[in-house]
C-alpha positions in Angstrom: 32.8 13.0 47.6 29.6 15.5 48.0 30.4 19.8 47.7 29.7 19.8 51.5 32.9 18.1 51.6 34.5 20.4 49.5 33.5 23.1 51.1 34.2 22.7 54.4 37.9 21.5 52.6 38.3 25.2 51.7 37.4 26.5 54.7 39.3 24.8 57.2 42.3 25.6 53.6 41.9 28.8 54.4 41.7 29.3 57.9 44.9 27.7 58.0 46.6 29.9 55.5 45.5 33.0 56.9 46.6 31.5 60.1 50.3 30.8 59.1 50.5 34.3 57.0 49.3 36.7 59.4 51.5 34.4 62.4 54.4 34.9 59.2 53.6 39.1 58.9 53.4 39.3 62.8 56.7 37.5 63.5 58.6 39.8 60.3 57.4 42.9 62.0 58.1 41.6 65.6 61.6 41.1 64.4 61.7 44.6 62.6 60.4 46.3 65.2 63.4 44.8 67.2 65.9 45.9 64.7 64.5 49.2 65.1 64.8 50.0 69.2 68.6 49.0 68.5 69.4 50.6 65.9 71.3 53.6 66.1 71.4 57.4 63.9 75.2 56.4 64.4 75.0 53.0 63.3 72.5 54.4 60.6 74.2 57.2 59.1 77.6 55.1 59.5 75.7 52.3 57.0 73.5 54.2 54.9 76.0 53.5 52.1 75.0 50.4 52.2 70.9 51.1 52.7 71.2 53.2 49.6 72.1 50.2 47.5 70.0 47.8 48.6 66.9 50.2 48.1 68.3 51.0 45.1 69.5 47.5 43.6 65.9 46.0 43.9 64.9 47.1 40.0 63.0 44.5 38.1 61.6 46.2 34.8 57.6 45.9 35.1 56.8 42.8 32.2 58.8 40.1 33.7 57.9 41.4 37.1 54.2 41.5 36.2 54.5 37.6 35.1 56.3 36.7 38.0 53.4 37.5 40.3 50.7 36.3 38.0 53.5 33.1 38.0 52.7 33.0 41.2 49.1 33.4 42.1 48.4 30.7 40.2 50.6 28.8 41.9 49.7 28.9 45.0 46.3 28.6 43.5 46.9 25.5 42.3 48.4 24.6 45.8 45.3 26.0 47.5 42.9 23.7 45.1 44.8 21.1 45.3 45.0 20.6 49.5 41.1 21.1 49.3 40.7 18.3 47.0 42.5 15.5 49.1 41.5 17.4 52.1 37.9 17.0 50.6 38.2 13.1 50.0 39.5 12.3 52.8 36.6 13.8 54.8 34.2 11.9 52.7 36.9 8.7 53.0 36.3 9.4 57.0 32.3 10.2 56.9 31.4 8.0 54.1 33.7 5.0 55.6 35.7 2.5 53.4 32.4 1.0 51.5 31.2 1.9 47.7 27.0 2.0 49.7 25.2 5.4 49.0 24.9 7.9 51.5 22.0 6.5 52.9 22.8 2.9 53.2 21.8 -0.1 52.0 19.1 0.6 50.0 15.8 -1.0 51.0 14.9 -5.0 51.7 12.0 -4.2 48.8 14.3 -3.0 46.0 14.7 -5.6 43.1 18.0 -5.0 42.5 19.0 -5.7 45.9 22.0 -8.5 46.7 
C-alpha cells in the first residue's frame, strides 16, 4: 500500500466525515428553528422552571470533562485512521490487482531472477 493510497483514502474519509457532520448540524439547527417558530411566550413562561432546570442541571466537574473530551478526540482520530487504513488497503487492492507483482509489472526478460 503506497503513500498515494493513504493520501487519497484520508482525503475521501475527511470529506465524507465533514459532509456527515455538516448534515447533522444543519438538521439540528433546522429542528431548533422549527421549534422556535412554534414556541409562544405563554408556553415558554408556563414551562420556565423546566427550561431553567434543564440549563442548570448539566453541571460537570472540570477534570472529568477534560478526560472525557480527550477520550472522545482520541476515539475520533482512531476511527478516522482505521477507516483511512481500510480504504487505503481497498484502493491498493483495486489499483494493483490481487497479484504480488511489483507496481511496474513483471521484470524485463534480461533480468537474471526471472522465473
